[in-house]
TORDOKOL-352113 format. One record per atom (N, C-alpha, C, CB): x, y, z; residue in one letter. Coordinates in steps of 0.1 Angstrom, whole numbers, plus 5000, padded with zeros to 4 digits. Glycine has a CB too. Example, Ala and Ser with C-alpha at 12.3 -4.5 7.8 and 13.67 -1.06 7.14 Angstrom:
2
513249435078a
512349555078a
513249675078a
511349555090a
512849785071s
513749895071s
512950005079s
514149945057s
// end
This chain:
384
145294424022m
145994474033m
145494624039m
147494484028m
145294594052d
144694714057d
145494854056d
144394674071d
144694964061d
145295094061d
146595074068d
144495204068d
146395034081d
147395064090d
148894984085d
146895004105d
148694884078v
150094784074v
150394914061v
149794564066v
149594954054r
150295034042r
150495174048r
149195044027r
150195214058a
150795344062a
152195294068a
149895434074a
152395184073l
153595164080l
154595114067l
153495034093l
154395054056l
155195024047l
155595164040l
154594934040l
154595224038s
154995364031s
156295434037s
153795474033s
156195424052g
157195494060g
158495444061g
156695494073g
158695314054m
159895234054m
160695254043m
159695104055m
162195254046s
162895254035s
163995134036s
163695404033s
164395084026t
165194944023t
166794994021t
164694864008t
167694954025h
169094954019h
169894834021h
169895054026h
170794824009q
171494704008q
172894714019q
171894683990q
172894644027a
173994664039a
175294594031a
173694574056a
175094474026g
176294404021g
177294374032g
177094494010g
178694404030h
179794384040h
179894524049h
181394344031h
178994614048l
179594734054l
179294714068l
179094874049l
178194644076p
178094644089p
179494554095p
176594584094p
180194454089v
181594394091v
182394534094v
182194304076v
182494594085v
183594704085v
183394804095v
183694774071v
181794834098a
181694924110a
181994884120a
180694964113a
181794734124a
182194654136a
183694664139a
181794494135a
184394664128f
185994684129f
186594824134f
186594654115f
185594924127l
185795034131l
185495074144l
185295104123l
184395024151k
184095044166k
185094964174k
182694984169k
185494834167r
186294774177r
187694844180r
186494634172r
188194914170i
189494964170i
189395124176i
190094944155i
188195154177g
187895294182g
188195404173g
188695314196g
187995384161l
188395484149l
187795644155l
187395424133l
186195634157p
185895784160p
186495834169p
184695814162p
186695764183r
187095804197r
188495854192r
186995684209r
189395784186a
190795814183a
190895964174a
191495684176a
189995964167v
189996074156v
189496204165v
188896024141v
188396184173n
187996314180n
188796354192n
186796304185n
189696244196a
190896274206a
191896374201a
191796144208a
192096354187a
193196414179a
192796534173a
193896334170a
191596544169v
190996674163v
189596714172v
190496644147v
189996774180p
188896854189p
187896954179p
189796964201p
186696964180s
185897004172s
184597054178s
185796904165s
183997184173e
182697194182e
181497214173e
182797314192e
181697114159m
180997084149m
179596994153m
181897014141m
178397014150a
177296934154a
177496774152a
176096984147a
178096764142i
178496594140i
179796594139i
177896504127i
180596514151d
181896494155d
182696454142d
181896374166d
184196504142v
184896464129v
185096294129v
186396534128v
185196264140g
185096104138g
184096014132g
185196044149g
182996074133t
181796034127t
182096034111t
180496124131t
182496184107f
182696204093f
183796104087f
182996344092f
184996064094v
185795984090v
185495844090v
186496014096v
184495824097s
183995684096s
183195654084s
183195654108s
182395774081l
181595744070l
182495724058l
180495854067l
183495824057m
184395834047m
185095694044m
185395944050m
185295634056v
185795514054v
184995384050v
186395494064v
183795404053l
182695304048l
182395334032l
181195334058l
182395474028g
182195494017g
183295454008g
181795604015g
184795464011t
185495414003t
185695254002t
186595484005t
185295174011l
185195024013l
183994984005l
185094994027l
183095084000s
181895053995s
182095013979s
180795183997s
183295073975g
183595083960g
183695223955g
182395013951g
183195333965r
183495463960r
184695513962r
182795553965r
185395613956s
186495683957s
186395813960s
187095663947s
185795893953p
185696033957p
185296083972p
184896093947p
185596193975l
184996243987l
183596323984l
185996323994l
183496383974y
182296453973y
180996363971y
182496553962y
179996413972r
178496363973r
178696253982r
177796313960r
178996283994l
179196194007l
177596194010l
180196254021l
176896304010a
175496314013a
174796194007a
174896444007a
174996183995k
174296083986k
174495953990k
174596093972k
175795933993f
176095794001f
175395784010f
177295754007f
175295864023a
174695844033a
173195824034a
175095924040a
172595884022s
171195854020s
170995704015s
170795954010s
171995634010s
171795504004s
172195414015s
172695483991s
172695444027v
172995314040v
172095374050v
174995294047v
171895294059d
171295304073d
172495344082d
170495164079d
172395494086t
173595544092t
173295494108t
173695714088t
171995484110g
172195414124g
172595284129g
171095434130g
172695204118l
173295064118l
174695094117l
172894954105l
175295174109l
176695164105l
177495274113l
176895184090l
176895374119l
177495474126l
177195474143l
176995594119l
176095404144g
175795394158g
174995504163g
176895394165g
174495624155v
173695724156v
172895754144v
174395824161v
171595774143e
171095824133e
171295954129e
170095804133e
171995974118v
172396094112v
171696124098v
173796104112v
170996234097p
170296304084p
171396304073p
169696474088p
171096254060p
171996274052p
172596404046p
171696204045p
171896504051g
171896644046g
173196674056g
170196734049g
173496634068a
174796674077a
175896664072a
175096594088a
175796554060f
177396554053f
177396604039f
177996394052f
176896734038n
176996794026n
178496854024n
175896914026n
178596914013d
180196934008d
180697054017d
180296983991d
179697144024t
180297224032t
180897174045t
179397314035t
180097094055t
180397034062t
181696914064t
179397014063t
181796864053v
182996784050v
184196844050v
182896714038v
183796964040g
185197044040g
185597094052g
185197174031g
184597134060r
184997194074r
185897094084r
183597244081r
185296964084a
186096844088a
187296824084a
185596734084a
187596804070l
188696794065l
189796934069l
188296774051l
189297044071d
190197134075d
190697144087d
189697234074d
189897094099a
189897054112a
190996974114a
188796994116a
191196844106i
191996744105i
193496794101i
191396644095i
193296884091y
194496944085y
195197034098y
194097034072y
194397124103d
194797214112d
195297134124d
193597314115d
194797004128a
195296944141a
196496874137a
194296834149a
196596834124g
197796754118g
197496614114g
198996754129g
197596594103t
197096454096t
197796354101t
197296434082t
199296344104q
199996254108q
199696204124q
201196294106q
199296324131k
199096314145k
197596204148k
198796484151k
196696234138a
195396184138a
195596044133a
194496264130a
196396004123f
196795884118f
197395794127f
197595904109f
198395854134s
199195774148s
198095754156s
200395864157s
197295824161r
196095784170r
195295684166r
195195894173r
195095684153v
193895574151v
195095444150v
192695604134v
196295464144a
196995334142a
197595264159a
198395384131a
197595374169l
197995314181l
196495254186l
198795414191l
195195294184a
194195234189a
194095104183a
193195304188a
194395084169a
194294954163a
195294844169a
194594984148a
196494914168a
197294814172a
197094774189a
198894864169a
196394864198s
196094784210s
194994704208s
195794864221s
194294734199a
192794644201a
193294494194a
191294734189a
194494494185f
194894384179f
196394384182f
194494374164f
196794314199p
198094334203p
199094224193p
198194304220p
200094294191l
201494204182l
202294144190l
202494314172l
202294024192d
203393964199d
204693954191d
202893834203d
205594044195i
206994054188i
208094074197i
207194164179i
209294044195d
210394074203d
210894194197d
211293974203d
211194204186r
211894344180r
210994384170r
213494324172r
210794494170t
209694564161t
210694584145t
208994734169t
210094524135h
210494564122h
209794684113h
210394454115h
210194794112v
209494884107v
209994904093v
209394994115v
209194904084h
209094914070h
208695074067h
207994804064h
209395114057f
209195254052f
209195264037f
210195364059f
208395314031d
208395324017d
207495454012d
207995184010d
207695503999t
206695613996t
206395573982t
207295783997t
205295643978t
205095623964t
204295753959t
204195473962t
204195763945s
203695883941s
202295893933s
204695943933s
201495973938v
200095993935v
199896103926v
199396003947v
199996053910s
199496163902s
198396203900s
199796153894s
198196333896v
196796413898v
196596503885v
196896523914v
195496553882w
194996603870w
194896743876w
193596543863w
195096863868g
194696993869g
195697083873g
193797003877g
195397183876d
196397323879d
197197323892d
195597463879d
196397323902y
196497333915y
197297433917y
196897213921y
196597573915p
197397713918p
197797733934p
196397843914p
196797673940g
197497693954g
198597603959g
196497693965g
198897513953c
199997423957c
201397443947c
199497283956c
201497553943e
202497593933e
203997573940e
202297753928e
205097593932e
206197623938e
206497753947e
207097623927e
206597733960v
206597873970v
207897833978v
204997893980v
207997933985d
209397943994d
208897884007d
209998113997d
207697854010d
207497794024d
207797654025d
206097824027d
208797604032p
209197474032p
207897394036p
210497444041p
207197434046e
206397354052e
204997314043e
206197414066e
204897404033r
203697394025r
203697264015r
203497514018r
202697174012l
202797074004l
202597133990l
201796984008l
203697093981k
203697123967k
203197003958k
205097173961k
202097033953v
201496943941v
202396983927v
199596973940v
203496913924t
204096963913t
204896843906t
204897073917t
205896873896y
206396773887y
207396703898y
207196833871y
207696563895g
208896493903g
208896383893g
208696453920g
209896293902h
210296143896h
208996063899h
211696073905h
208396053889s
206895973887s
207195803890s
206295983868s
206795743900k
207095593903k
206095523893k
206895553918k
204695583889d
203995503883d
203995583866d
202495493890d
205095623865r
205695643851r
204595743841r
205895473844r
203995833851r
203395943844r
204396083847r
201595963850r
205496113841p
206096253845p
205396343837p
207596263842p
204296323829d
203496443822d
202596513833d
202496393809d
202296433842l
201396473855l
202096533865l
200796353860l
201196653873k
201996663886k
201696563897k
201696783892k
202096563906q
201996463916q
202096513933q
203096383913q
201796433942f
202596433956f
202996323960f
201896493969f
203696303969l
204096143974l
203396103988l
205796133977l
202995993987s
202295923998s
203395854007s
201195813993s
203795864020k
204695814026k
204095714037k
205495904031k
204795604042m
204095514050m
205195434060m
203395424041m
204695434072l
205695344079l
205095254084l
206495384090l
205395094084c
204594984088c
205394914098c
204194894076c
204394834104v
205094724111v
204594594106v
204994744127v
205194464109h
204594334104h
204294374088h
203194284113h
205094424083r
205094454066r
203894534062r
205094314056r
202794514068n
201794594060n
200794674072n
200794484050n
201194654083i
200094764096i
200794874093i
200194724117i
200194994093p
200795124092p
200695204105p
200095204080p
201695264110i
201595334124i
201895494122i
202895264135i
202495504108v
202895644106v
202495684091v
204695674109v
201695794088g
201395814074g
201495954073g
200195754069g
201495994059g
201496134056g
201896154041g
202496204066g
201796304037c
202196334025c
203396424023c
201096384019c
203896424012e
205096494008e
204996583998e
206096414005e
205896693993s
205696753981s
206196653970s
206496883980s
205396673957g
205596593946g
207196603940g
204596653935g
207896693946n
209696683940n
210596633953n
210496873935n
209796593964s
210796563976s
211396453973s
210296543989s
212796443978s
213696353975s
213396243986s
215196413973s
213396093980d
213396003989d
214296004002d
213395913981d
215596043998k
216496044007k
216496124019k
217496074002k
215996274014n
215796344026n
214496294034n
215696484022n
213296244029i
212296194035i
212896064045i
211096164024i
213695964041n
214095884051n
215095954061n
214595764045n
215996054059n
216496124070n
215496174082n
217096244063n
214696234077r
213596304087r
212796184094r
212496404078r
212396094090v
211795974094v
212495924104v
211495864085v
213895874102l
214995834108l
215195894121l
216095854100l
215496034119t
215496124134t
214396134140t
215796254134t
213296134135e
212296174143e
211996034153e
210896224133e
212095904142l
211895764151l
213095744162l
211995634140l
214095784157s
215395754171s
214895844180s
217295804167s
214795964179a
214496064190a
213195994198a
214096234183a
212095964190h
211095894199h
211195774207h
210195864194h
212095694200m
212495584209m
213195604220m
213095514203m
214295714220a
215095764229a
214195824242a
215995854223a
213495884238s
212595944249s
211595874259s
211896034242s
211395754252h
210695634260h
211595554264h
209595554253h
212695564267g
213695494271g
214195344264g
213295474284g
213695344251l
214195234245l
215695264238l
213195204235l
216595134243a
217995154239a
218195124223a
218995054249a
219195154216p
219295124203p
219494954199p
220395204199p
218894934191g
218294774189g
217094754189g
218694684198g
216194834194a
214794814198a
213894804186a
214194924205a
214094854172f
213694824161f
214794804149f
212794914159f
214194744140v
214894724126v
214394804118v
214694594120v
215094914111y
214694994100y
214794934090y
215195084100y
213794914078i
213594834067i
213194954055i
212494704069i
213894984045s
213895064034s
214395054023s
214295154036s
214095114009d
214895084000d
215995123998d
214395113991d
216795163988s
218195203986s
218295333988s
218695173973s
217295423987a
217295563992a
217795604004a
216095593993a
217695484014m
218095514028m
219495514028m
217595404038m
220395464019v
221895454020v
222495594016v
222395334010v
222495684026t
223195804022t
224195834033t
222195924020t
225095924037p
225895944046p
225095994058p
226996024042p
224196114055a
223196144066a
222396034070a
222296244063a
221895964064n
220895864070n
221495744077n
220095814058n
222795714072l
223695624080l
223995684094l
225195604073l
224195804092k
224395894106k
223195864116k
224396064103k
222195904109a
220695914118a
220395774122a
219295974108a
220695674115v
220195544121v
220995524134v
220395404111v
222295564134g
223095524145g
223295384148g
222595584157g
223195354162d
223695194167d
222295104162d
223995174188d
221295164154n
219995094156n
220294994140n
218295224156n
219494884142l
219694784131l
218894834116l
218994634136l
219294804107f
218894824094f
218894734082f
219494914091f
217894744076i
217994654062i
217794734050i
217094534062i
218594724041s
218394794027s
219194734018s
218794944027s
219094784004r
219894753993r
220894843991r
219294743982r
222094803988l
223194903986l
223194903969l
224794843993l
223095043967p
222895073952p
224095073945p
222195193949p
223995053932f
225295003926f
226095143922f
225094903912f
225695263925t
226395383923t
227595373933t
225395523926t
227595263944y
228895233952y
229595123945y
228695183969y
231095173946q
231995083941q
231794943949q
233395153941q
231394953963e
231394843972e
230394733966e
230994893986e
229494773960a
228394683955a
228994603945a
227094753950a
229594653935d
230394553926d
231394473931d
231094623916d
232094533942r
233294453949r
232694343957r
234194563959r
231694333962v
231394233969v
230494133964v
230994273980v
229894163951i
229394063941i
230393973939i
229094123928i
231494053932a
232593973926a
233393893935a
233494053919a
233193953950e
234093863959e
233093743962e
234593933975e
231793743963a
230893633964a
231093533954a
229593683963a
231093573940v
231293483932v
232793423932v
230893533921v
233893473935r
235193433935r
235193313946r
236193563937r
234493373958k
234793263970k
233593153968k
234693343989k
232693173961g
231593043959g
231092983973g
232392893950g
231193033983a
230693023996a
229193053998a
231393104006a
228392983992w
226793013991w
226092944000w
226292973976w
225092974006t
224192894015t
222892894008t
224092944029t
222292764006d
220892744000d
219892804010d
220392593998d
218792864002i
217792914011i
216592834008i
217493064009i
215692794016p
214492694011p
213792754004p
213492644021p
213392693993a
212392753982a
210892783987a
212192663970a
210392853985d
208892873987d
208192743979d
208393033982d
207292663987p
206792533981p
205392573972p
206392413995p
204792693976q
203992743968q
204192863962q
203092743972q
204492913951p
205193033943p
203493113941p
206292963924p
203793223942k
202393303937k
202293313923k
202293443942k
200993283917g
200493293905g
201093183898g
200793403900g
201393233884s
201893113876s
203393123877s
201393103861s
203993173883r
205693193884r
206093063887r
206293303896r
207193023880p
207992873885p
208692943897p
209392793872p
208892803902r
209492813918r
210992843912r
209492643929r
211492983923a
212993023922a
213692933935a
213193203923a
214892923931n
215792893942n
216892993944n
216592753938n
216893003957y
217893133961y
219193073969y
217093253971y
220293153969r
221093113977r
221993253981r
221893003970r
222693253992v
223193383996v
224593374002v
222093454007v
225293484002c
226493474005c
226893594016c
227293483992c
227493574028g
227393694040g
228993714037g
226793644061g
228993894035l
230493934035l
230394064042l
231093954019l
231394154040k
231294284045k
231494414037k
232094294054k
230794534039v
231194624030v
231494744040v
230094654019v
232494824033n
232894944043n
232195064036n
234694974043n
231595154045l
230895274039l
231395374047l
229395274039l
231995494044y
232395604053y
233295574066y
231195674057y
234195464063g
234995434074g
234395354084g
235495564080g
232995304081k
232195184090k
231895074083k
230995214096k
232094944089d
231994804084d
230494774084d
232894694093d
229794714074y
228594664075y
228194534070y
227794744071y
227494454076r
227194334071r
226394334057r
226394264082r
226894244047a
226494264032a
225994114030a
227794304020a
224694094024v
224193974019v
223993974004v
222893944026v
224793893995v
224793873983v
223693763979v
226093833980v
222493783972a
221793693970a
221693673956a
220693703976a
221493523951h
221593493938h
220493403936h
222893443934h
219593453925s
218493363922s
218693303907s
216993453923s
218193183906d
218393083893d
217493133884d
217992903895d
216193183890a
215193253876a
215893373874a
213493303879a
216593463882h
217293563876h
218293523866h
217793643886h
218993413868d
219993393858d
219293343845d
221193303864d
218093293844k
217493253829k
216993373826k
216293123828k
216593483831r
215993603825r
217293673817r
215193693838r
218293663829a
219793753823a
220193653809a
221493753837a
220193533811q
220793453800q
219993523786q
220493263802q
218693493787r
217793533777r
218093663774r
216393513780r
218193773780k
218693903777k
220093903771k
218693983790k
220993823777l
222093823770l
222193783755l
222793753776l
221493673752e
221293613739e
220593723729e
220493483741e
219693783735r
219193903725r
220394003723r
217893993732r
220994023732v
222294133730v
223094093720v
223194143741v
223393953725l
224593903714l
224193903700l
225093743716l
222793853699a
222393843686a
222493973677a
220993803687a
221994083683a
221794233680a
223294253677a
220894343692a
224194233685s
225694273682s
226294203670s
226594253694s
226094073669a
226893993659a
225894033645a
226993803664a
224594093645e
224094133634e
224594273630e
222594123636e
224894373640e
225294493636e
227194483630e
224994583650e
227594373637a
229294353634a
229294293618a
230194213646a
228194223616g
228294153601g
227994253591g
227294023598g
227094363594s
226894463585s
227894543582s
225894523588s
228594573594v
229694683592v
230994583584v
230294753610v
231194473586l
232094393577l
231694393563l
231994253581l
230394353563a
229894363549a
230194483539a
228594363550a
229794593545e
230294703539e
231694743537e
229694803544e
232394703548a
233894743546a
234694643534a
234694723561a
234294523535s
234794403526s
234394453511s
234094233530s
233494553507g
233194593495g
234194703490g
231894623496g
234894743499v
235894873492v
237294813492v
235895033502v
237794893480e
239094863477e
239894983476e
239194793465e
241094983481y
241995093482y
243095063472y
242395113496y
243795203469f
244595183458f
246195213461f
243995273448f
246195223476c
247495223484c
247395183496c
248095353485c
248395133501r
248395053514r
248195143524r
249694983518r
248695253524e
248295353538e
246995403538e
249195493538e
246195403527d
244795423531d
244095303534d
244095483520d
244495173529a
243995053535a
244195043550a
244594953528a
245595063553q
245695043567q
245195133579q
246995043569q
244995273573a
244195353581a
242695323581a
244395493575a
242195243570a
240795203572a
240695073582a
239995173558a
241494993583a
241694883590a
241794943604a
242994813586a
242395033610e
242595083622e
241095153627e
243895193622e
240695213617r
239295253621r
238295163623r
238695343612r
238395053615l
237494933617l
237494853631l
237794833607l
238994843633r
239094763644r
238694853659r
240694703645r
238694993659s
238295053671s
236595093670s
239195183672s
235895023660e
234395063657e
233794943665e
233895073639e
233694803654g
233394703662g
231694713665g
234294713676g
231294633675s
229794653680s
229994633694s
228694543673s
228694623700a
228594613716a
229394483721a
226894603719a
229394383715c
230094273721c
230894193711c
229194183728c
231294253700h
232194203691h
233094333685h
231394133679h
234494253680f
235294363675f
235794313662f
236394393684f
236394373654c
236694343640c
238394303639c
236194463631c
238894213636a
240194173633a
240394183618a
240494043639a
241294283614c
241394343602c
242994283598c
241094503603c
242994263584e
244394243578e
244294293564e
244894083577e
245494373562v
245594453549v
246294333538v
246594613551v
245594303529a
246294223517a
246494273504a
245594113515a
247494273497e
247394333481e
246694203474e
249094373473e
246294293464k
245494223454k
246094263442k
244094253454k
246794183430v
247194193421v
246094223410v
247894083420v
246394303401t
245294353392t
246094363378t
244494523399t
245594283367y
245994263354y
245594343345y
245794153351y
246294423337a
245394493325a
245194393313a
246294633317a
243994453306r
243694353296r
244794353286r
242394383289r
244794233277g
245694223267g
247094153270g
245994363262g
247994133262r
249294053262r
249894163273r
250094023245r
250894093282p
251694163290p
252794223282p
252294083302p
253394333284p
254494393276p
255694303280p
254694553279p
256594323271a
257894233271a
258894253285a
258794273256a
258694393291n
259694433302n
258694383316n
260094633301n
257494303313g
256994273328g
255894353333g
257994293338g
// end
């Protein structure tokens, strides 16, 4: 090997690209750097859109932390992935922090919506009516977070204790919210305080969404709002107005029990075609529905009662376990009571009344007081 080839090889570095060039091509197609820069103006040497692109590439490479982004940049070909050769030192923690501060100051939801709009434009969705899905989830964190404690500022994000959806009530948390179309394409996203109520978050989203639609001349019915049972409150039903929505009526409403009982009594069910290929190893479930009406706060709404035969089997197994436990408990109560004798009828009747009122979860005790004749030892006296 001559000196020229040896010198050429010594100045070369190798990188394992993997799937990242495909990700970079998609980022370029949806115009992510351009959308971020339009929402987050900055005078930094490296624009914020480039920082965000590298963060996305780092996350999709299997990394989850934002720190040590410079080390990740040194392991990839930035010229290939970002379209411009950037030295790894440009992504040190200080400049990454400045980029994140710029995004926060400009508004995270604004930047997210810009990117979502650019992606939706690059991949047009052919739909007659937009179905928007909204939900929140809790993100648990470790640490004290003294800068995000309970404060009087309502606009400040609070990392604090709240209802933990991932079953970690011992950890502080914040909420992540997402509004999606086509079930999983996000168009609006953001964070809420860890103790925020889903009902209040739904109300703000509905109010903003309705106002945004009206400002663009869209009449009620232009979208169908889909959310969980936290949506069903007087304020949220008022905010949704004449727009269509799909939600689940919680059983805190008496109308939920009433409409289910009415569906069972009428028996006017309509079979739903079963999924020919159920997910995983689950057996195929058969569904049937019954359409009725419920009245909430003086207004009628359409209700659909759904029945699943798979749910019947689970409920039957649960009922059998409850019945077995109740029978065992009732048997132990009766065994204990049957071994007690009373010396007067009044005491026995009082004990029987108490036993009738106790019972167990699914059983009750039917008691009867009987006299038991006891003879003394020896020959009976002449007078009987």
